[in-house]
N, C-alpha and C positions, 0 to 999 in steps of 0.2 A: 344176529344178537351181538351187539358191541358192548366191549369190556372197557370199565373206565380206566384211564392211564395210572391212577393211583393203585388200582387193584393188579394191573400188570406189573407195575413196580414193586408190589408188596409180594407177588408171586416170585419175582427175581430174587428179592432179599430172602424169603424162605428158604428157597433152593440152595441159595448160596451158602447160608450158615447151616443147612441140613447137611450139606457136605461136610463143612467143617466139624460139626457137633458129632457126627455118626462115627468118627475114629480118633479124633484128637484126644481127648480126655482118657480114654480107655486104651490108647497106644502103649501107655507105660505098664499097663497089665500084661498086655501082650509081649511086649518086649522081655520084661522081667521074668514071667511065669512060663512061657512058651517058647521064646528065642532064647532065653536064658543070658541075656544081655547083663552086664554089669550096670550098677546105678551110675558110675561114671558115663558109660555109654549111652544110657538112656538120657542123661544129662545133655550129652553131645547131640543127640537127635533132636531133642526139643529146643537147644540153642541155635538151631538152624533158622527156627522162626525169628530169632533176633537179627541173625545175619541177614537174612531176606528183607527185615523191616528197615536195615540200615542202607541197603543198597537199592531198595525198590523205588525210591524218589528218582534216583538216577535212571533206572530202567525204564521208569515210566516216562521220563523226560525223552529218553531216545525213543521211545515208541512213539509218543505224540509227536515228535518231530517228523516222522513220516506220514503224518496226515492221514492216518487210517481212521475210519469211524470208530467210535468206542465198542459198539456192539460186535463189530467185526473181530476187533482183538479179542472181545470175551469169548468168542466162538472157537478161535484158535486156541487160546489159553485153557478152556475148560475140556476140549477134545484132549489136549496134550495132557493135561492134569489126569484125565480118565486113565489114559494108558500108564501113566507113572504109578498111580496108585494100584492099579492091577499087578504091575511089576514088583511094587513092594510088597505086596499080599503073597508073592512066590518066594521072595528071598529069604534066606536064614542067616546069613552072614553078615556080621556087621561091616566088615570091609566093603561090600556091595551094598548094604541097605544104607549106609551114610551118605554117600554121593547121590543115591537117587532121590533120598529125602529132602537133600539140600536143594537139588536140581527142581524138584516138585514145588518147595517152598518159595524159591525165588519166581515160580510161575504162579503160584496160588494167592500170595498176598497182593502182587501187583493187580490180580482180578479182583480182590476185594476193593481195592482202589476205584478200579474201573466201575464195579457196581454202584458205589456211592456217586461217582461222577455221572453216570446215566441219570440218577435220580436228581441230583443237584441240577442238572442241564434242562430237565423238563418240568421241575417243580416251581410254581411262582413264588410261594412263600415256604422257603426251607424250614425256618424255625418251627412253624407250627405243623407243616406237612410231614416232614421227614421224620420227627419221632414216631408218628402213626405208621409210617413204613418200616422204620428201623426194628419197631417192637415185634414185627413178624420173624425177624430174624433170631430174637430171643426164644419166640414160641418154636420155632423150628429146632433149636438147639434142645429145647425141652423134649419136643416128640422124638428126636433122634435118640436122646438119652434113654426114654421110656423104651423105645423100640429095642435097643441094644440090651438093655436090662432085661426086657420081657423074653427076649431070645436066648438069654444067658450065653452070650457069645464074646464077652469081654476078652477073655484069653484066647481068642480064635482069630485068624486072619479074615473072617467075614466082614467085619465093620470096615476094613480097607476096601473089600471087594463092593460092598454096599456103597461106599463113598465114590468109587470109580463109576459106577453105574449112575448114581444121582449125578455126578460131574458131567456125564455124556449127556444126560436129560438136560442139563443146565446149558450145556453147549448147544443143543438143538432149539432149546427155547429163546437162547440169546438171538437166533435168526429172525424171530419175529418181534424182536424190540424195534421201537422208532429210532430213526438214525439221530446219532448224536456227534457232533463235530468234537475233535480232540479238545479236552478241557485241561491237560496237563501240560505244562510247558516249562522245561527247566534250562535256564539258561546260566545259572549260577554254579559256580565251583563248588566243591565239598568244602573248602575252607570258607567260603563266603556263606555258605548254608550254616555251618557248624559254629562258626565263630566269625561272623562278618559284622559290619558296623551296627545293623539292626539289633543284633543279638546282645552284642556288648552293651548297646544302650538299655535293653530291656534288664540287663545283670546288673545295672548300676542301681537299680531298685531293690531294695533289701526284702520286701515282700515276696517279689517275683523270684529272687534269688533263692530264699528260703523253701519257696514252694517247689522250684525245680529239683533242688537237693533232695528234698523229703520224698516226692514222688519217683526219683530216679531210686533212691534207696529202698521205698517199699515194693519195688518190683523184684527185689530179692527175695524176700519171704513170699511174695505172690507166686514166684516161679515153682515153689514147692507144692503148691496147690495143683496147678495144672498138670505137672509132671508125675506126681506120685500119690495123691489121695486116693484115685481109683484103685490102684494098686495095694495101697493099704487097707481099704476096706474088703477087697477080695481076699486080702490074707487073713484078715479077722472073720473071713466066712459070714460077711454081710449079705444077705440075699438082695437081689436086683440092685446091685450098688450103683450101676449107671443111671437106672430110673431114680434111685433116692438122690443121687447128686443133682438131678434136675431139679430139684426143690429150690436150689441156690438160684436158678434162672426165673423160677417164680417170684421170689422175693425181688430178684432185680426188675422185674416188670412193675411191681407195686411201688418200688422206691423211684423208678424212672418217672412214673405218672405222677408222683408226689413231688417232683423237683420243684416245678414252679412255686407250690406253697411253701416248701422249705426254703427256696430262695427268699421268698418274702418275710418269712417267720423268723429265721436265723441267720447270725452272721456268717459268712464266708468261713471265718477262721474255726469255728465250731463244727461246722458240716464236714470241712475237710478233716479235722482232728477225729471226728467218729468215723468216717470212713477208714482212716490209717490205724485207729487202734482195732477195728474190726480184723484186720489183717493179722495183728499179733494175737488177739484173744481166739481165734478160732483155732489155732494150733495149740493153744494151751486147753482148749476143750477136748481136743483130739486125744491129748495127754490124759486129761482127766477121764475120759471114757474108757482108756485102756486101763488106768488104774481102778476104777469102778467097775469095770466089765460091763458097761452101759453103752447101748446104741444110741440112746436119747442124747447123750454128748456129742456123738457123731453129727447126728440130725441137726442139732443146734448150731453146730460149727457149720454145716453146710448152708443152713439158712441165712447165715452171715455174709454169705457172698453179694447178696444183693445191695447192701449199704456199703459194702467194701469196695466193691466196683464200682458202683455208680456215684458216690459221694467222694471217693479218692481219684477217681479217673475221669469218667464221664463228666462230671459237674465242672471240672477244671478246664475241659475242652469247649465247654460252653462259655465259661467266664473269661477265658481268654479271647474267645471270638467277640464277647460284649466289650469287656473293659480294655483291651489293649487298642491303641490306636490304629485306625484302619490300615496306615501303611505299613505297619509292623504285624498284622495278623498272619499273614501266610508263613512269615519267618517263624513267629511264636509257635504256630501250630506244628511246622515242619520239625522245629527244634524238640518240642514236646514229643513227638512220636520218635524221632531219632533217640532221644535220651531214655524214653521209657521202654518202648517196644524194640529199641535197638540195645543201646549200651546197658540199661539197668536190667532187661530180661536176659541177655547174654551172660552177665556176671551172674545172676540169679540161677540159670538153669546149670551153669558151672559148679556153683557152690551147692546146690540141690544134689547134682548127682554125685559130686564128691562126699557128701555127707552120707548119703544112703550106701555108698561104696564102704565108707568108714565103719559103719555100724550095722553091716551085714553079717550074718552068722552063717556057717558052712552049710547048713540044710536049707539054703535059700530064703530062710527067714530074715526078720531085721528088728533091730531094738528101735521100734518106732517111738516109744515113749521119749527117748533120749534124742532121737531125730527131730521130733516136733517141738521140743523145747528150744531148740536152736532159732528157728524162723519164728517161733512165738515171743521169745525175749527180745529178739532182734526187731520185729515189727512194732512190739510195744515201745522199744526206746526211740525208734524213729518218729513214732507219734508224738511222745513226750518232747523230743527235739523241736517238732513243728510247733507246738503249742507254746513253747517259751519263746521261740524264736520270730515267729510270724507276728507282725503287728497289723499291716495292711500294704495294700498295693497303691502306689501314688498315681496311678492312671485309670 
């Protein structure tokens, strides 16, 4: 019995995101409540994602230059990731935990790029087929959150062990993938990528410039969500916090599927503004939930993840691919990733960690109402800045 290529790639995407979703969001709770890391240390741990996002293009260029097929690289990276995740689950000291998580991120994020590369290599029409495959990644994230919440192991080392097992399974599954030639080739220097002639040309356009500044700034409040919302919910004794956070991925699916209609109906300016303002409003809702002692405000804040992520991040990646001249698309996408997943996320995780440390109480609780006001106000101001400054992109 033969399985279609799209089904095989969907399974690949599902397992990859299950690895990610099963531990990433709940790790903050584990580090704060069980390992007793400080908020600053938790911020540094999450900052490893940004460091890897900045370095991974060069790492991928080096690997691709060796002319290995992509699926073989995935096998090596996933097996290595499984070992590192298990080691992490046994570590309790920050001085040992940090270098291992940094090494893992340097392996894991390039594996993400390779997973996408396998899909792009074998799909005939990526614009229509890839979203149908990518949505299985979001479904996997939801299911992993539901599983962790159902088992009530958010403050335990088990999510890391589960991720290690699934990563090993992904390594085995990668052995069955069709052969793919190396797709990532990087011959440019860091300076050429970060501020080369193509990027300077793009930045001469006011619309592009405003868009990039706004998106890099919004990554600062976004970092608070991924690093500390799960820890916050558990501190408020919200039952099945990880499962309830999966509601955000459910709304992500609906907004993602609605994107073609939204692009036809609304101007880009107002779509992006909606996504940006959601990042700020969600933290204000968390503060209101504390004030009124109502879990409904928490749930409303979580549901805003869909429009916040899709309209402010994913939609821009699509727009850049459509609107930017062909010869500049790779530079625009690479710069976008470096600015948001790299620089913006690194600054965001640093400030998030410092904020939580600043407003920690001696009994390991936190002044969350004050903490959430900071990204809430900042995110709202970024949205207003974008609304006032953005006109259009002249390409």
